[in-house]
C-alpha positions as CSV (number, residue, x, y, z in Angstrom):
1,M,58.0,9.4,-27.8
2,Y,57.8,6.6,-27.0
3,T,58.6,3.1,-29.7
4,K,57.4,-0.6,-29.0
5,A,60.7,-1.4,-28.6
6,D,60.9,1.2,-25.6
7,L,57.2,-0.7,-24.0
8,I,58.7,-3.7,-24.2
9,Q,62.2,-2.5,-22.1
10,Y,59.8,-1.0,-19.5
11,L,57.5,-4.3,-19.4
12,K,61.0,-6.4,-18.7
13,A,62.5,-3.7,-15.8
14,M,58.8,-3.8,-13.9
15,G,59.7,-7.7,-13.7
16,L,56.9,-9.8,-16.3
17,E,58.0,-12.3,-17.3
18,S,57.3,-13.4,-21.1
19,T,55.2,-16.3,-19.9
20,D,53.1,-14.0,-17.5
21,A,49.4,-13.4,-17.6
22,L,48.7,-9.2,-17.6
23,M,45.7,-7.3,-17.5
24,V,45.5,-4.2,-19.2
25,H,43.5,-1.5,-18.0
26,S,44.5,1.2,-20.4
27,S,44.6,5.1,-21.2
28,M,46.6,6.1,-24.1
29,K,46.9,9.3,-22.4
30,S,48.6,8.7,-19.1
31,I,50.5,6.0,-21.7
32,G,51.5,9.7,-23.1
33,A,53.0,9.7,-27.2
34,V,53.9,6.4,-28.8
35,D,55.3,5.9,-32.4
36,G,52.0,4.7,-34.0
37,G,49.6,5.3,-31.3
38,A,47.4,2.5,-30.0
39,D,48.5,-0.1,-32.4
40,T,52.0,0.1,-31.2
41,V,50.9,0.1,-27.6
42,V,48.8,-3.4,-28.7
43,D,52.1,-4.3,-30.8
44,A,54.0,-4.6,-27.8
45,F,52.8,-5.9,-25.2
46,M,51.2,-8.3,-27.9
47,E,54.7,-10.0,-28.9
48,F,56.3,-9.4,-25.2
49,F,53.5,-11.6,-24.0
50,K,53.3,-14.4,-26.6
51,E,54.2,-17.4,-24.0
52,G,51.7,-15.9,-21.9
53,L,48.4,-14.4,-21.2
54,F,47.6,-10.8,-22.1
55,M,43.7,-9.3,-21.6
56,T,42.1,-6.6,-21.7
57,P,38.5,-5.3,-20.2
58,T,36.1,-4.8,-23.1
59,H,33.2,-3.5,-21.3
60,T,29.9,-3.2,-23.4
61,W,28.0,-1.8,-19.6
62,A,27.4,1.6,-21.1
63,Q,25.2,0.7,-24.8
64,M,24.3,-2.2,-23.2
65,S,20.0,-1.1,-22.4
66,R,16.4,-2.2,-22.1
67,E,16.7,-1.6,-25.3
68,Y,19.7,-2.3,-26.7
69,D,20.1,-5.6,-25.5
70,T,22.0,-8.0,-28.5
71,F,26.4,-7.5,-27.3
72,N,27.6,-9.3,-30.8
73,P,31.5,-9.6,-29.0
74,A,32.5,-9.9,-32.9
75,T,31.1,-5.6,-33.5
76,E,30.5,-4.0,-30.2
77,P,32.2,-1.8,-29.2
78,A,33.7,-1.7,-25.9
79,C,33.3,1.5,-24.0
80,V,37.2,1.2,-22.0
81,G,39.0,3.1,-24.9
82,I,41.5,2.7,-28.0
83,I,43.8,-0.1,-26.7
84,P,41.0,-2.5,-26.3
85,N,38.9,-1.8,-29.2
86,V,42.3,-2.1,-31.4
87,F,43.0,-5.7,-29.4
88,R,39.8,-7.2,-29.3
89,K,40.5,-6.5,-33.2
90,R,43.8,-8.5,-34.0
91,E,44.2,-12.5,-34.9
92,G,44.6,-15.0,-32.4
93,V,42.8,-12.3,-29.7
94,V,39.2,-13.7,-28.3
95,R,36.7,-11.8,-26.4
96,S,34.5,-13.6,-24.0
97,L,30.5,-13.8,-23.7
98,H,30.1,-11.6,-20.7
99,A,27.4,-9.3,-22.1
100,T,28.4,-5.9,-19.9
101,H,31.7,-7.3,-18.6
102,S,33.6,-8.7,-21.7
103,I,37.3,-9.4,-22.0
104,A,39.8,-10.0,-24.9
105,A,42.5,-12.4,-24.5
106,Y,45.5,-13.9,-26.3
107,G,48.0,-16.4,-25.4
108,K,48.5,-19.3,-23.6
109,D,44.8,-20.8,-23.3
110,A,42.7,-17.4,-23.7
111,S,40.0,-19.5,-25.1
112,K,40.2,-21.6,-21.6
113,F,40.5,-18.7,-19.6
114,I,37.2,-16.6,-20.8
115,E,35.1,-19.9,-21.4
116,G,31.9,-19.8,-19.2
117,E,31.2,-16.4,-19.0
118,E,28.3,-16.4,-21.0
119,N,26.7,-17.5,-18.1
120,A,27.9,-15.6,-15.6
121,T,24.7,-13.7,-13.5
122,S,26.8,-10.8,-12.1
123,P,29.6,-8.8,-14.0
124,C,32.4,-10.2,-12.0
125,P,31.2,-13.8,-10.0
126,P,33.5,-16.1,-8.4
127,G,35.4,-18.1,-10.4
128,G,34.4,-16.0,-13.2
129,C,37.7,-14.0,-15.7
130,W,37.9,-11.3,-12.8
131,D,37.7,-13.4,-10.1
132,R,40.7,-15.4,-11.6
């Protein structure tokens, strides 16, 4: 079973720096057993990247439809797993306003990184979060 310290060591072993920007599309099943589950995984990423920028996709495309077309970034769950859903609720995390392909971000310039997504006319427009 992995611990938060183990996860942080693995991030360092991959050559990542605490000042880097990293987006993680995750799977708890792929990570394996972690003491404390998704909360510990999120703790490790947030602690390690506190001087950088850490992001996860918080997509909502699965639930949006003609009948259900209101996106509230504060309450709308992500359809892409437990880690993004834990992460998006953390203090200091901001979420872009793209109705189907939002991103949650934490750290240096997080608000600036997600700025303008509400004006996107496609899921991954040039110059948007996914392009950056």
